[in-house]
N, C-alpha and C positions, 0 to 999 in steps of 0.2 A: 403079786407084786414082783416086777422084774428085778433081777440081781443088778446091783450098782457097784461101780468101781470108781475110786478117786485116784487119779494118776498125775505124776509130775514127770514129764517126758515119757520114758518107757517104764518108769518105776511105779508099780501099784502100791499106794500107801494105805488104802483102805478098801474093803470089799464087804458087801452085805446084801441081804435080801429083805431087810426090815428097816428101811429108812423112812423119814418123815419130811414133809414139805411144809415150811413156814415162811411166808413172805418171799416167795421165789428162791429160797435157799433150801438145799437138801441137807438134812441132818442125819448123819450116820451114828449108829450106836458107838459109844466110846470104845467098846471092845472090838469094833471093826478095824481099828488101826492095827496094821499087821506087825509093825515094829516100833515100840515106844522109844527106842533110842534115837529116832529121827525128830522127836519133840524136844524143844528147848523152851524154858520159861521165858515169858515176856513180861515187861512191866506195864504193858498197855491194858487199859480197862475202858470200857464204854458202857453207856447206860441206855436202856430202852424202857419207856414208861410202862409197858405191859409185860415185858419179859424179865426185866431186872438188869443186873450188872453182868456184863460179859468179860471173861478173862481170855487171854490169847496165848498161843504158843507160836514160836518160829518153827519152821520145818528145815531140817538139815538133810538135803538129798543130793546125791552125786556131787559132793564137794561144795555145794552152794547153800547159803542160808537164805531162806525166803521169810522175810520178817512179817510177823503177825498174820501168818497164812491160815491159821486155824483158830476158831473161837468156840467158846462153850459157856454155858450158864451153870455155874457151880450150884447155886441155889435160886433157880428161876421162881418168879412169882407164880401164884396159883394158876393164872390164866395160861401160863406156858409150861405147866408141869410135865407135859408130854416130852419136852426136849431135855429134861434132866438126864444126865449121863449120856448126852449126845454131843456131837461136834459138827461144825460146818466149816467149809473150806473157802478161802478167798478165790474167786473165779479168775482172778488175774494170773494166778500161779498154778492152780489145780484144775485139771479137766475132768469132768464127770462123764461116765459112760453107763449105758443101761442095756441089759441083755434083751435081745429080740430074737427068740429062737436060739440058734447056735451062734449068732453074731452079737457083738456089742456095738451100739450106735452112739454117736456123739451127742451129748446134751448141750445145746446152744443156750447160752445165757441171754436173757431178755432184759434190756434196760429201756424203760420208757417206750416200749413198743418196737425197739430196734434190736436186731440180732447182733451180738458182739462177736462176730466171726473173724475179725481181723487179728485176734490174739491167739487163735488156735488153728491147727491144721485139720482140715476136714478129711476124715478117713473112716473106713468101716472096720478097722481092726483096732483093738485096745492097745 
């Protein structure tokens, strides 16, 4: 499995080589977040019929607060048990990179068959 990084600008917020994919979202182990001080509690909660209730954190990075940028399932339903103790990142704020040999390559988000590349700069360096 290639190593993955989650970045806001040039700031690496999470890094792992043991991520999971669920519904086009990449879930990092909770322990992959490099600095917990960037997480701020959010009151937001959402519900998925097969995963359960999601809770959110805001990200505080480089002096800006990115609202509800991280979500997790504290007690996922049995069908989603693999993502317990994992987090996912809102792709509007956080860019995901995957190692390919000695390089990291940009992960482009797909929405309904279209690449959402207008929100990110294409580059071969993390």
